[in-house]
mmCIF entry with sequence, helices, sheets and N, C-alpha, C, O atoms, coordinates in Angstrom:
data_MODEL
# 
_entry.id   MODEL 
# 
_entity.id                         1 
_entity.type                       polymer 
_entity.pdbx_number_of_molecules   1 
# 
_entity_poly.entity_id                      1 
_entity_poly.type                           'polypeptide(L)' 
_entity_poly.nstd_linkage                   no 
_entity_poly.nstd_monomer                   no 
_entity_poly.pdbx_seq_one_letter_code       MKSLDRRMYSMAKSMVRNDEDCADAMQETVLKAFRAISGLKEAAYFNTWLFRILINE 
_entity_poly.pdbx_seq_one_letter_code_can   MKSLDRRMYSMAKSMVRNDEDCADAMQETVLKAFRAISGLKEAAYFNTWLFRILINE 
_entity_poly.pdbx_strand_id                 A 
# 
loop_
_entity_poly_seq.entity_id 
_entity_poly_seq.num 
_entity_poly_seq.mon_id 
_entity_poly_seq.hetero 
1 1  MET n 
1 2  LYS n 
1 3  SER n 
1 4  LEU n 
1 5  ASP n 
1 6  ARG n 
1 7  ARG n 
1 8  MET n 
1 9  TYR n 
1 10 SER n 
1 11 MET n 
1 12 ALA n 
1 13 LYS n 
1 14 SER n 
1 15 MET n 
1 16 VAL n 
1 17 ARG n 
1 18 ASN n 
1 19 ASP n 
1 20 GLU n 
1 21 ASP n 
1 22 CYS n 
1 23 ALA n 
1 24 ASP n 
1 25 ALA n 
1 26 MET n 
1 27 GLN n 
1 28 GLU n 
1 29 THR n 
1 30 VAL n 
1 31 LEU n 
1 32 LYS n 
1 33 ALA n 
1 34 PHE n 
1 35 ARG n 
1 36 ALA n 
1 37 ILE n 
1 38 SER n 
1 39 GLY n 
1 40 LEU n 
1 41 LYS n 
1 42 GLU n 
1 43 ALA n 
1 44 ALA n 
1 45 TYR n 
1 46 PHE n 
1 47 ASN n 
1 48 THR n 
1 49 TRP n 
1 50 LEU n 
1 51 PHE n 
1 52 ARG n 
1 53 ILE n 
1 54 LEU n 
1 55 ILE n 
1 56 ASN n 
1 57 GLU n 
# 
_struct_asym.id          A 
_struct_asym.entity_id   1 
# 
loop_
_struct_conf.conf_type_id 
_struct_conf.id 
_struct_conf.pdbx_PDB_helix_id 
_struct_conf.beg_label_comp_id 
_struct_conf.beg_label_asym_id 
_struct_conf.beg_label_seq_id 
_struct_conf.pdbx_beg_PDB_ins_code 
_struct_conf.end_label_comp_id 
_struct_conf.end_label_asym_id 
_struct_conf.end_label_seq_id 
_struct_conf.pdbx_end_PDB_ins_code 
_struct_conf.beg_auth_comp_id 
_struct_conf.beg_auth_asym_id 
_struct_conf.beg_auth_seq_id 
_struct_conf.end_auth_comp_id 
_struct_conf.end_auth_asym_id 
_struct_conf.end_auth_seq_id 
_struct_conf.pdbx_PDB_helix_class 
_struct_conf.details 
_struct_conf.pdbx_PDB_helix_length 
HELX_P HELX_P1 AA1 LYS A 2  ? VAL A 16 ? LYS A 2  VAL A 16 1 ? 15 
HELX_P HELX_P2 AA2 ASP A 19 ? ALA A 36 ? ASP A 19 ALA A 36 1 ? 18 
HELX_P HELX_P3 AA3 ILE A 37 ? GLY A 39 ? ILE A 37 GLY A 39 5 ? 3  
HELX_P HELX_P4 AA4 ALA A 43 ? TYR A 45 ? ALA A 43 TYR A 45 5 ? 3  
HELX_P HELX_P5 AA5 PHE A 46 ? ASN A 56 ? PHE A 46 ASN A 56 1 ? 11 
# 
_struct_conf_type.id          HELX_P 
_struct_conf_type.criteria    ? 
_struct_conf_type.reference   ? 
# 
loop_
_atom_site.group_PDB 
_atom_site.id 
_atom_site.type_symbol 
_atom_site.label_atom_id 
_atom_site.label_alt_id 
_atom_site.label_comp_id 
_atom_site.label_asym_id 
_atom_site.label_entity_id 
_atom_site.label_seq_id 
_atom_site.pdbx_PDB_ins_code 
_atom_site.Cartn_x 
_atom_site.Cartn_y 
_atom_site.Cartn_z 
_atom_site.occupancy 
_atom_site.B_iso_or_equiv 
_atom_site.pdbx_formal_charge 
_atom_site.auth_seq_id 
_atom_site.auth_comp_id 
_atom_site.auth_asym_id 
_atom_site.auth_atom_id 
_atom_site.pdbx_PDB_model_num 
ATOM 1   N N  . MET A 1 1  ? 116.715 225.909 93.873 1.00 0.00 ? 1  MET A N  1 
ATOM 2   C CA . MET A 1 1  ? 117.749 225.529 92.931 1.00 0.00 ? 1  MET A CA 1 
ATOM 3   C C  . MET A 1 1  ? 118.210 224.089 93.155 1.00 0.00 ? 1  MET A C  1 
ATOM 4   O O  . MET A 1 1  ? 118.734 223.452 92.241 1.00 0.00 ? 1  MET A O  1 
ATOM 5   N N  . LYS A 1 2  ? 118.014 223.583 94.368 1.00 0.00 ? 2  LYS A N  1 
ATOM 6   C CA . LYS A 1 2  ? 118.425 222.211 94.654 1.00 0.00 ? 2  LYS A CA 1 
ATOM 7   C C  . LYS A 1 2  ? 117.694 221.206 93.758 1.00 0.00 ? 2  LYS A C  1 
ATOM 8   O O  . LYS A 1 2  ? 118.293 220.230 93.305 1.00 0.00 ? 2  LYS A O  1 
ATOM 9   N N  . SER A 1 3  ? 116.412 221.439 93.503 1.00 0.00 ? 3  SER A N  1 
ATOM 10  C CA . SER A 1 3  ? 115.681 220.489 92.662 1.00 0.00 ? 3  SER A CA 1 
ATOM 11  C C  . SER A 1 3  ? 116.194 220.542 91.228 1.00 0.00 ? 3  SER A C  1 
ATOM 12  O O  . SER A 1 3  ? 116.201 219.521 90.541 1.00 0.00 ? 3  SER A O  1 
ATOM 13  N N  . LEU A 1 4  ? 116.624 221.718 90.764 1.00 0.00 ? 4  LEU A N  1 
ATOM 14  C CA . LEU A 1 4  ? 117.208 221.828 89.431 1.00 0.00 ? 4  LEU A CA 1 
ATOM 15  C C  . LEU A 1 4  ? 118.517 221.049 89.371 1.00 0.00 ? 4  LEU A C  1 
ATOM 16  O O  . LEU A 1 4  ? 118.787 220.362 88.385 1.00 0.00 ? 4  LEU A O  1 
ATOM 17  N N  . ASP A 1 5  ? 119.321 221.151 90.406 1.00 0.00 ? 5  ASP A N  1 
ATOM 18  C CA . ASP A 1 5  ? 120.562 220.373 90.478 1.00 0.00 ? 5  ASP A CA 1 
ATOM 19  C C  . ASP A 1 5  ? 120.273 218.878 90.399 1.00 0.00 ? 5  ASP A C  1 
ATOM 20  O O  . ASP A 1 5  ? 120.946 218.144 89.676 1.00 0.00 ? 5  ASP A O  1 
ATOM 21  N N  . ARG A 1 6  ? 119.277 218.440 91.142 1.00 0.00 ? 6  ARG A N  1 
ATOM 22  C CA . ARG A 1 6  ? 118.927 217.012 91.144 1.00 0.00 ? 6  ARG A CA 1 
ATOM 23  C C  . ARG A 1 6  ? 118.437 216.568 89.778 1.00 0.00 ? 6  ARG A C  1 
ATOM 24  O O  . ARG A 1 6  ? 118.783 215.482 89.312 1.00 0.00 ? 6  ARG A O  1 
ATOM 25  N N  . ARG A 1 7  ? 117.631 217.403 89.134 1.00 0.00 ? 7  ARG A N  1 
ATOM 26  C CA . ARG A 1 7  ? 117.126 217.039 87.801 1.00 0.00 ? 7  ARG A CA 1 
ATOM 27  C C  . ARG A 1 7  ? 118.256 217.022 86.772 1.00 0.00 ? 7  ARG A C  1 
ATOM 28  O O  . ARG A 1 7  ? 118.305 216.145 85.910 1.00 0.00 ? 7  ARG A O  1 
ATOM 29  N N  . MET A 1 8  ? 119.157 217.990 86.866 1.00 0.00 ? 8  MET A N  1 
ATOM 30  C CA . MET A 1 8  ? 120.315 217.999 85.955 1.00 0.00 ? 8  MET A CA 1 
ATOM 31  C C  . MET A 1 8  ? 121.179 216.763 86.182 1.00 0.00 ? 8  MET A C  1 
ATOM 32  O O  . MET A 1 8  ? 121.617 216.122 85.227 1.00 0.00 ? 8  MET A O  1 
ATOM 33  N N  . TYR A 1 9  ? 121.422 216.431 87.449 1.00 0.00 ? 9  TYR A N  1 
ATOM 34  C CA . TYR A 1 9  ? 122.235 215.255 87.767 1.00 0.00 ? 9  TYR A CA 1 
ATOM 35  C C  . TYR A 1 9  ? 121.585 213.991 87.214 1.00 0.00 ? 9  TYR A C  1 
ATOM 36  O O  . TYR A 1 9  ? 122.256 213.143 86.626 1.00 0.00 ? 9  TYR A O  1 
ATOM 37  N N  . SER A 1 10 ? 120.290 213.876 87.405 1.00 0.00 ? 10 SER A N  1 
ATOM 38  C CA . SER A 1 10 ? 119.567 212.703 86.915 1.00 0.00 ? 10 SER A CA 1 
ATOM 39  C C  . SER A 1 10 ? 119.668 212.585 85.401 1.00 0.00 ? 10 SER A C  1 
ATOM 40  O O  . SER A 1 10 ? 119.889 211.496 84.872 1.00 0.00 ? 10 SER A O  1 
ATOM 41  N N  . MET A 1 11 ? 119.507 213.698 84.709 1.00 0.00 ? 11 MET A N  1 
ATOM 42  C CA . MET A 1 11 ? 119.605 213.688 83.240 1.00 0.00 ? 11 MET A CA 1 
ATOM 43  C C  . MET A 1 11 ? 121.020 213.315 82.801 1.00 0.00 ? 11 MET A C  1 
ATOM 44  O O  . MET A 1 11 ? 121.198 212.467 81.927 1.00 0.00 ? 11 MET A O  1 
ATOM 45  N N  . ALA A 1 12 ? 122.016 213.944 83.403 1.00 0.00 ? 12 ALA A N  1 
ATOM 46  C CA . ALA A 1 12 ? 123.408 213.657 83.042 1.00 0.00 ? 12 ALA A CA 1 
ATOM 47  C C  . ALA A 1 12 ? 123.762 212.208 83.353 1.00 0.00 ? 12 ALA A C  1 
ATOM 48  O O  . ALA A 1 12 ? 124.433 211.541 82.567 1.00 0.00 ? 12 ALA A O  1 
ATOM 49  N N  . LYS A 1 13 ? 123.307 211.732 84.498 1.00 0.00 ? 13 LYS A N  1 
ATOM 50  C CA . LYS A 1 13 ? 123.605 210.354 84.906 1.00 0.00 ? 13 LYS A CA 1 
ATOM 51  C C  . LYS A 1 13 ? 123.001 209.344 83.939 1.00 0.00 ? 13 LYS A C  1 
ATOM 52  O O  . LYS A 1 13 ? 123.583 208.286 83.700 1.00 0.00 ? 13 LYS A O  1 
ATOM 53  N N  . SER A 1 14 ? 121.838 209.666 83.384 1.00 0.00 ? 14 SER A N  1 
ATOM 54  C CA . SER A 1 14 ? 121.203 208.746 82.442 1.00 0.00 ? 14 SER A CA 1 
ATOM 55  C C  . SER A 1 14 ? 121.972 208.654 81.124 1.00 0.00 ? 14 SER A C  1 
ATOM 56  O O  . SER A 1 14 ? 121.830 207.685 80.378 1.00 0.00 ? 14 SER A O  1 
ATOM 57  N N  . MET A 1 15 ? 122.782 209.666 80.849 1.00 0.00 ? 15 MET A N  1 
ATOM 58  C CA . MET A 1 15 ? 123.526 209.667 79.584 1.00 0.00 ? 15 MET A CA 1 
ATOM 59  C C  . MET A 1 15 ? 124.960 209.170 79.724 1.00 0.00 ? 15 MET A C  1 
ATOM 60  O O  . MET A 1 15 ? 125.473 208.509 78.821 1.00 0.00 ? 15 MET A O  1 
ATOM 61  N N  . VAL A 1 16 ? 125.621 209.481 80.849 1.00 0.00 ? 16 VAL A N  1 
ATOM 62  C CA . VAL A 1 16 ? 127.040 209.141 80.946 1.00 0.00 ? 16 VAL A CA 1 
ATOM 63  C C  . VAL A 1 16 ? 127.363 208.028 81.931 1.00 0.00 ? 16 VAL A C  1 
ATOM 64  O O  . VAL A 1 16 ? 128.404 207.383 81.805 1.00 0.00 ? 16 VAL A O  1 
ATOM 65  N N  . ARG A 1 17 ? 126.502 207.790 82.902 1.00 0.00 ? 17 ARG A N  1 
ATOM 66  C CA . ARG A 1 17 ? 126.628 206.683 83.858 1.00 0.00 ? 17 ARG A CA 1 
ATOM 67  C C  . ARG A 1 17 ? 127.762 206.827 84.870 1.00 0.00 ? 17 ARG A C  1 
ATOM 68  O O  . ARG A 1 17 ? 127.689 206.221 85.939 1.00 0.00 ? 17 ARG A O  1 
ATOM 69  N N  . ASN A 1 18 ? 128.793 207.593 84.581 1.00 0.00 ? 18 ASN A N  1 
ATOM 70  C CA . ASN A 1 18 ? 129.941 207.742 85.467 1.00 0.00 ? 18 ASN A CA 1 
ATOM 71  C C  . ASN A 1 18 ? 129.783 209.034 86.263 1.00 0.00 ? 18 ASN A C  1 
ATOM 72  O O  . ASN A 1 18 ? 129.509 210.087 85.686 1.00 0.00 ? 18 ASN A O  1 
ATOM 73  N N  . ASP A 1 19 ? 129.952 208.964 87.575 1.00 0.00 ? 19 ASP A N  1 
ATOM 74  C CA . ASP A 1 19 ? 129.755 210.148 88.429 1.00 0.00 ? 19 ASP A CA 1 
ATOM 75  C C  . ASP A 1 19 ? 130.686 211.298 88.072 1.00 0.00 ? 19 ASP A C  1 
ATOM 76  O O  . ASP A 1 19 ? 130.268 212.456 88.081 1.00 0.00 ? 19 ASP A O  1 
ATOM 77  N N  . GLU A 1 20 ? 131.932 210.996 87.761 1.00 0.00 ? 20 GLU A N  1 
ATOM 78  C CA . GLU A 1 20 ? 132.887 212.052 87.422 1.00 0.00 ? 20 GLU A CA 1 
ATOM 79  C C  . GLU A 1 20 ? 132.510 212.728 86.106 1.00 0.00 ? 20 GLU A C  1 
ATOM 80  O O  . GLU A 1 20 ? 132.571 213.953 85.996 1.00 0.00 ? 20 GLU A O  1 
ATOM 81  N N  . ASP A 1 21 ? 132.119 211.933 85.105 1.00 0.00 ? 21 ASP A N  1 
ATOM 82  C CA . ASP A 1 21 ? 131.690 212.495 83.821 1.00 0.00 ? 21 ASP A CA 1 
ATOM 83  C C  . ASP A 1 21 ? 130.409 213.300 83.985 1.00 0.00 ? 21 ASP A C  1 
ATOM 84  O O  . ASP A 1 21 ? 130.218 214.325 83.331 1.00 0.00 ? 21 ASP A O  1 
ATOM 85  N N  . CYS A 1 22 ? 129.546 212.832 84.853 1.00 0.00 ? 22 CYS A N  1 
ATOM 86  C CA . CYS A 1 22 ? 128.296 213.522 85.148 1.00 0.00 ? 22 CYS A CA 1 
ATOM 87  C C  . CYS A 1 22 ? 128.589 214.897 85.753 1.00 0.00 ? 22 CYS A C  1 
ATOM 88  O O  . CYS A 1 22 ? 128.005 215.897 85.336 1.00 0.00 ? 22 CYS A O  1 
ATOM 89  N N  . ALA A 1 23 ? 129.474 214.945 86.714 1.00 0.00 ? 23 ALA A N  1 
ATOM 90  C CA . ALA A 1 23 ? 129.849 216.206 87.356 1.00 0.00 ? 23 ALA A CA 1 
ATOM 91  C C  . ALA A 1 23 ? 130.501 217.146 86.346 1.00 0.00 ? 23 ALA A C  1 
ATOM 92  O O  . ALA A 1 23 ? 130.235 218.348 86.359 1.00 0.00 ? 23 ALA A O  1 
ATOM 93  N N  . ASP A 1 24 ? 131.353 216.610 85.470 1.00 0.00 ? 24 ASP A N  1 
ATOM 94  C CA . ASP A 1 24 ? 131.994 217.429 84.440 1.00 0.00 ? 24 ASP A CA 1 
ATOM 95  C C  . ASP A 1 24 ? 130.966 218.020 83.484 1.00 0.00 ? 24 ASP A C  1 
ATOM 96  O O  . ASP A 1 24 ? 131.040 219.199 83.137 1.00 0.00 ? 24 ASP A O  1 
ATOM 97  N N  . ALA A 1 25 ? 130.006 217.200 83.058 1.00 0.00 ? 25 ALA A N  1 
ATOM 98  C CA . ALA A 1 25 ? 128.972 217.676 82.139 1.00 0.00 ? 25 ALA A CA 1 
ATOM 99  C C  . ALA A 1 25 ? 128.131 218.777 82.781 1.00 0.00 ? 25 ALA A C  1 
ATOM 100 O O  . ALA A 1 25 ? 127.788 219.764 82.131 1.00 0.00 ? 25 ALA A O  1 
ATOM 101 N N  . MET A 1 26 ? 127.804 218.602 84.044 1.00 0.00 ? 26 MET A N  1 
ATOM 102 C CA . MET A 1 26 ? 127.020 219.627 84.744 1.00 0.00 ? 26 MET A CA 1 
ATOM 103 C C  . MET A 1 26 ? 127.817 220.918 84.893 1.00 0.00 ? 26 MET A C  1 
ATOM 104 O O  . MET A 1 26 ? 127.271 222.006 84.712 1.00 0.00 ? 26 MET A O  1 
ATOM 105 N N  . GLN A 1 27 ? 129.087 220.810 85.217 1.00 0.00 ? 27 GLN A N  1 
ATOM 106 C CA . GLN A 1 27 ? 129.920 221.993 85.378 1.00 0.00 ? 27 GLN A CA 1 
ATOM 107 C C  . GLN A 1 27 ? 130.072 222.731 84.046 1.00 0.00 ? 27 GLN A C  1 
ATOM 108 O O  . GLN A 1 27 ? 129.960 223.956 84.005 1.00 0.00 ? 27 GLN A O  1 
ATOM 109 N N  . GLU A 1 28 ? 130.320 222.011 82.975 1.00 0.00 ? 28 GLU A N  1 
ATOM 110 C CA . GLU A 1 28 ? 130.436 222.631 81.660 1.00 0.00 ? 28 GLU A CA 1 
ATOM 111 C C  . GLU A 1 28 ? 129.120 223.287 81.240 1.00 0.00 ? 28 GLU A C  1 
ATOM 112 O O  . GLU A 1 28 ? 129.114 224.352 80.623 1.00 0.00 ? 28 GLU A O  1 
ATOM 113 N N  . THR A 1 29 ? 128.019 222.643 81.578 1.00 0.00 ? 29 THR A N  1 
ATOM 114 C CA . THR A 1 29 ? 126.703 223.197 81.256 1.00 0.00 ? 29 THR A CA 1 
ATOM 115 C C  . THR A 1 29 ? 126.489 224.532 81.945 1.00 0.00 ? 29 THR A C  1 
ATOM 116 O O  . THR A 1 29 ? 126.050 225.496 81.316 1.00 0.00 ? 29 THR A O  1 
ATOM 117 N N  . VAL A 1 30 ? 126.794 224.594 83.222 1.00 0.00 ? 30 VAL A N  1 
ATOM 118 C CA . VAL A 1 30 ? 126.607 225.840 83.974 1.00 0.00 ? 30 VAL A CA 1 
ATOM 119 C C  . VAL A 1 30 ? 127.522 226.926 83.421 1.00 0.00 ? 30 VAL A C  1 
ATOM 120 O O  . VAL A 1 30 ? 127.104 228.077 83.297 1.00 0.00 ? 30 VAL A O  1 
ATOM 121 N N  . LEU A 1 31 ? 128.748 226.586 83.092 1.00 0.00 ? 31 LEU A N  1 
ATOM 122 C CA . LEU A 1 31 ? 129.684 227.553 82.536 1.00 0.00 ? 31 LEU A CA 1 
ATOM 123 C C  . LEU A 1 31 ? 129.190 228.084 81.189 1.00 0.00 ? 31 LEU A C  1 
ATOM 124 O O  . LEU A 1 31 ? 129.201 229.293 80.955 1.00 0.00 ? 31 LEU A O  1 
ATOM 125 N N  . LYS A 1 32 ? 128.759 227.187 80.311 1.00 0.00 ? 32 LYS A N  1 
ATOM 126 C CA . LYS A 1 32 ? 128.258 227.608 79.000 1.00 0.00 ? 32 LYS A CA 1 
ATOM 127 C C  . LYS A 1 32 ? 126.996 228.448 79.131 1.00 0.00 ? 32 LYS A C  1 
ATOM 128 O O  . LYS A 1 32 ? 126.812 229.424 78.404 1.00 0.00 ? 32 LYS A O  1 
ATOM 129 N N  . ALA A 1 33 ? 126.130 228.065 80.058 1.00 0.00 ? 33 ALA A N  1 
ATOM 130 C CA . ALA A 1 33 ? 124.902 228.832 80.269 1.00 0.00 ? 33 ALA A CA 1 
ATOM 131 C C  . ALA A 1 33 ? 125.230 230.226 80.794 1.00 0.00 ? 33 ALA A C  1 
ATOM 132 O O  . ALA A 1 33 ? 124.625 231.207 80.363 1.00 0.00 ? 33 ALA A O  1 
ATOM 133 N N  . PHE A 1 34 ? 126.167 230.319 81.707 1.00 0.00 ? 34 PHE A N  1 
ATOM 134 C CA . PHE A 1 34 ? 126.564 231.611 82.259 1.00 0.00 ? 34 PHE A CA 1 
ATOM 135 C C  . PHE A 1 34 ? 127.091 232.525 81.160 1.00 0.00 ? 34 PHE A C  1 
ATOM 136 O O  . PHE A 1 34 ? 126.754 233.707 81.103 1.00 0.00 ? 34 PHE A O  1 
ATOM 137 N N  . ARG A 1 35 ? 127.919 231.961 80.295 1.00 0.00 ? 35 ARG A N  1 
ATOM 138 C CA . ARG A 1 35 ? 128.502 232.754 79.206 1.00 0.00 ? 35 ARG A CA 1 
ATOM 139 C C  . ARG A 1 35 ? 127.473 233.177 78.166 1.00 0.00 ? 35 ARG A C  1 
ATOM 140 O O  . ARG A 1 35 ? 127.627 234.216 77.525 1.00 0.00 ? 35 ARG A O  1 
ATOM 141 N N  . ALA A 1 36 ? 126.426 232.377 77.997 1.00 0.00 ? 36 ALA A N  1 
ATOM 142 C CA . ALA A 1 36 ? 125.458 232.628 76.932 1.00 0.00 ? 36 ALA A CA 1 
ATOM 143 C C  . ALA A 1 36 ? 124.109 233.149 77.424 1.00 0.00 ? 36 ALA A C  1 
ATOM 144 O O  . ALA A 1 36 ? 123.166 233.245 76.639 1.00 0.00 ? 36 ALA A O  1 
ATOM 145 N N  . ILE A 1 37 ? 124.003 233.484 78.696 1.00 0.00 ? 37 ILE A N  1 
ATOM 146 C CA . ILE A 1 37 ? 122.713 233.873 79.266 1.00 0.00 ? 37 ILE A CA 1 
ATOM 147 C C  . ILE A 1 37 ? 122.103 235.074 78.538 1.00 0.00 ? 37 ILE A C  1 
ATOM 148 O O  . ILE A 1 37 ? 120.880 235.195 78.471 1.00 0.00 ? 37 ILE A O  1 
ATOM 149 N N  . SER A 1 38 ? 122.916 235.936 78.008 1.00 0.00 ? 38 SER A N  1 
ATOM 150 C CA . SER A 1 38 ? 122.382 237.106 77.294 1.00 0.00 ? 38 SER A CA 1 
ATOM 151 C C  . SER A 1 38 ? 121.637 236.696 76.019 1.00 0.00 ? 38 SER A C  1 
ATOM 152 O O  . SER A 1 38 ? 120.828 237.464 75.498 1.00 0.00 ? 38 SER A O  1 
ATOM 153 N N  . GLY A 1 39 ? 121.904 235.508 75.527 1.00 0.00 ? 39 GLY A N  1 
ATOM 154 C CA . GLY A 1 39 ? 121.229 235.020 74.326 1.00 0.00 ? 39 GLY A CA 1 
ATOM 155 C C  . GLY A 1 39 ? 119.875 234.389 74.601 1.00 0.00 ? 39 GLY A C  1 
ATOM 156 O O  . GLY A 1 39 ? 119.137 234.077 73.666 1.00 0.00 ? 39 GLY A O  1 
ATOM 157 N N  . LEU A 1 40 ? 119.544 234.199 75.857 1.00 0.00 ? 40 LEU A N  1 
ATOM 158 C CA . LEU A 1 40 ? 118.253 233.624 76.215 1.00 0.00 ? 40 LEU A CA 1 
ATOM 159 C C  . LEU A 1 40 ? 117.185 234.691 76.028 1.00 0.00 ? 40 LEU A C  1 
ATOM 160 O O  . LEU A 1 40 ? 117.182 235.708 76.721 1.00 0.00 ? 40 LEU A O  1 
ATOM 161 N N  . LYS A 1 41 ? 116.287 234.455 75.094 1.00 0.00 ? 41 LYS A N  1 
ATOM 162 C CA . LYS A 1 41 ? 115.303 235.477 74.736 1.00 0.00 ? 41 LYS A CA 1 
ATOM 163 C C  . LYS A 1 41 ? 114.101 235.517 75.669 1.00 0.00 ? 41 LYS A C  1 
ATOM 164 O O  . LYS A 1 41 ? 113.523 236.581 75.889 1.00 0.00 ? 41 LYS A O  1 
ATOM 165 N N  . GLU A 1 42 ? 113.726 234.391 76.208 1.00 0.00 ? 42 GLU A N  1 
ATOM 166 C CA . GLU A 1 42 ? 112.524 234.306 77.053 1.00 0.00 ? 42 GLU A CA 1 
ATOM 167 C C  . GLU A 1 42 ? 112.877 233.582 78.348 1.00 0.00 ? 42 GLU A C  1 
ATOM 168 O O  . GLU A 1 42 ? 113.190 232.391 78.335 1.00 0.00 ? 42 GLU A O  1 
ATOM 169 N N  . ALA A 1 43 ? 112.827 234.297 79.452 1.00 0.00 ? 43 ALA A N  1 
ATOM 170 C CA . ALA A 1 43 ? 113.210 233.728 80.747 1.00 0.00 ? 43 ALA A CA 1 
ATOM 171 C C  . ALA A 1 43 ? 112.362 232.516 81.129 1.00 0.00 ? 43 ALA A C  1 
ATOM 172 O O  . ALA A 1 43 ? 112.819 231.647 81.870 1.00 0.00 ? 43 ALA A O  1 
ATOM 173 N N  . ALA A 1 44 ? 111.147 232.458 80.632 1.00 0.00 ? 44 ALA A N  1 
ATOM 174 C CA . ALA A 1 44 ? 110.258 231.336 80.951 1.00 0.00 ? 44 ALA A CA 1 
ATOM 175 C C  . ALA A 1 44 ? 110.806 230.006 80.425 1.00 0.00 ? 44 ALA A C  1 
ATOM 176 O O  . ALA A 1 44 ? 110.418 228.940 80.903 1.00 0.00 ? 44 ALA A O  1 
ATOM 177 N N  . TYR A 1 45 ? 111.700 230.071 79.451 1.00 0.00 ? 45 TYR A N  1 
ATOM 178 C CA . TYR A 1 45 ? 112.256 228.853 78.853 1.00 0.00 ? 45 TYR A CA 1 
ATOM 179 C C  . TYR A 1 45 ? 113.648 228.517 79.386 1.00 0.00 ? 45 TYR A C  1 
ATOM 180 O O  . TYR A 1 45 ? 114.380 227.743 78.769 1.00 0.00 ? 45 TYR A O  1 
ATOM 181 N N  . PHE A 1 46 ? 114.014 229.096 80.531 1.00 0.00 ? 46 PHE A N  1 
ATOM 182 C CA . PHE A 1 46 ? 115.345 228.874 81.082 1.00 0.00 ? 46 PHE A CA 1 
ATOM 183 C C  . PHE A 1 46 ? 115.648 227.394 81.285 1.00 0.00 ? 46 PHE A C  1 
ATOM 184 O O  . PHE A 1 46 ? 116.698 226.915 80.857 1.00 0.00 ? 46 PHE A O  1 
ATOM 185 N N  . ASN A 1 47 ? 114.746 226.666 81.930 1.00 0.00 ? 47 ASN A N  1 
ATOM 186 C CA . ASN A 1 47 ? 115.005 225.241 82.199 1.00 0.00 ? 47 ASN A CA 1 
ATOM 187 C C  . ASN A 1 47 ? 115.182 224.446 80.913 1.00 0.00 ? 47 ASN A C  1 
ATOM 188 O O  . ASN A 1 47 ? 116.093 223.624 80.806 1.00 0.00 ? 47 ASN A O  1 
ATOM 189 N N  . THR A 1 48 ? 114.322 224.687 79.950 1.00 0.00 ? 48 THR A N  1 
ATOM 190 C CA . THR A 1 48 ? 114.428 223.988 78.668 1.00 0.00 ? 48 THR A CA 1 
ATOM 191 C C  . THR A 1 48 ? 115.763 224.293 78.007 1.00 0.00 ? 48 THR A C  1 
ATOM 192 O O  . THR A 1 48 ? 116.442 223.393 77.513 1.00 0.00 ? 48 THR A O  1 
ATOM 193 N N  . TRP A 1 49 ? 116.129 225.559 78.002 1.00 0.00 ? 49 TRP A N  1 
ATOM 194 C CA . TRP A 1 49 ? 117.388 226.007 77.416 1.00 0.00 ? 49 TRP A CA 1 
ATOM 195 C C  . TRP A 1 49 ? 118.576 225.363 78.122 1.00 0.00 ? 49 TRP A C  1 
ATOM 196 O O  . TRP A 1 49 ? 119.507 224.888 77.471 1.00 0.00 ? 49 TRP A O  1 
ATOM 197 N N  . LEU A 1 50 ? 118.544 225.347 79.457 1.00 0.00 ? 50 LEU A N  1 
ATOM 198 C CA . LEU A 1 50 ? 119.634 224.769 80.241 1.00 0.00 ? 50 LEU A CA 1 
ATOM 199 C C  . LEU A 1 50 ? 119.771 223.268 79.987 1.00 0.00 ? 50 LEU A C  1 
ATOM 200 O O  . LEU A 1 50 ? 120.882 222.760 79.835 1.00 0.00 ? 50 LEU A O  1 
ATOM 201 N N  . PHE A 1 51 ? 118.652 222.570 79.942 1.00 0.00 ? 51 PHE A N  1 
ATOM 202 C CA . PHE A 1 51 ? 118.710 221.126 79.711 1.00 0.00 ? 51 PHE A CA 1 
ATOM 203 C C  . PHE A 1 51 ? 119.158 220.796 78.298 1.00 0.00 ? 51 PHE A C  1 
ATOM 204 O O  . PHE A 1 51 ? 119.780 219.757 78.080 1.00 0.00 ? 51 PHE A O  1 
ATOM 205 N N  . ARG A 1 52 ? 118.859 221.653 77.337 1.00 0.00 ? 52 ARG A N  1 
ATOM 206 C CA . ARG A 1 52 ? 119.345 221.438 75.970 1.00 0.00 ? 52 ARG A CA 1 
ATOM 207 C C  . ARG A 1 52 ? 120.864 221.572 75.945 1.00 0.00 ? 52 ARG A C  1 
ATOM 208 O O  . ARG A 1 52 ? 121.544 220.804 75.263 1.00 0.00 ? 52 ARG A O  1 
ATOM 209 N N  . ILE A 1 53 ? 121.396 222.537 76.682 1.00 0.00 ? 53 ILE A N  1 
ATOM 210 C CA . ILE A 1 53 ? 122.862 222.673 76.787 1.00 0.00 ? 53 ILE A CA 1 
ATOM 211 C C  . ILE A 1 53 ? 123.448 221.412 77.413 1.00 0.00 ? 53 ILE A C  1 
ATOM 212 O O  . ILE A 1 53 ? 124.455 220.892 76.933 1.00 0.00 ? 53 ILE A O  1 
ATOM 213 N N  . LEU A 1 54 ? 122.830 220.923 78.470 1.00 0.00 ? 54 LEU A N  1 
ATOM 214 C CA . LEU A 1 54 ? 123.300 219.716 79.147 1.00 0.00 ? 54 LEU A CA 1 
ATOM 215 C C  . LEU A 1 54 ? 123.289 218.506 78.212 1.00 0.00 ? 54 LEU A C  1 
ATOM 216 O O  . LEU A 1 54 ? 124.255 217.745 78.161 1.00 0.00 ? 54 LEU A O  1 
ATOM 217 N N  . ILE A 1 55 ? 122.208 218.338 77.486 1.00 0.00 ? 55 ILE A N  1 
ATOM 218 C CA . ILE A 1 55 ? 122.108 217.209 76.559 1.00 0.00 ? 55 ILE A CA 1 
ATOM 219 C C  . ILE A 1 55 ? 123.202 217.300 75.487 1.00 0.00 ? 55 ILE A C  1 
ATOM 220 O O  . ILE A 1 55 ? 123.823 216.296 75.138 1.00 0.00 ? 55 ILE A O  1 
ATOM 221 N N  . ASN A 1 56 ? 123.423 218.485 74.981 1.00 0.00 ? 56 ASN A N  1 
ATOM 222 C CA . ASN A 1 56 ? 124.459 218.667 73.960 1.00 0.00 ? 56 ASN A CA 1 
ATOM 223 C C  . ASN A 1 56 ? 125.865 218.476 74.513 1.00 0.00 ? 56 ASN A C  1 
ATOM 224 O O  . ASN A 1 56 ? 126.781 218.079 73.793 1.00 0.00 ? 56 ASN A O  1 
ATOM 225 N N  . GLU A 1 57 ? 126.021 218.760 75.782 1.00 0.00 ? 57 GLU A N  1 
ATOM 226 C CA . GLU A 1 57 ? 127.333 218.607 76.415 1.00 0.00 ? 57 GLU A CA 1 
ATOM 227 C C  . GLU A 1 57 ? 127.674 217.133 76.535 1.00 0.00 ? 57 GLU A C  1 
ATOM 228 O O  . GLU A 1 57 ? 128.740 216.785 77.042 1.00 0.00 ? 57 GLU A O  1 
# 
């Protein structure tokens, strides 16, 4: 899971540039994903789904 954290951080950092905003975006992403996990139809697409939430956040 550490590599997923690093990849999420890298993606968020490329969009917001500020460490605090980056941390907020990642936290909101995890919260939204947790709440919506039942809507994920194919587990194989978890990373894609999670990163789409992050990008939208």
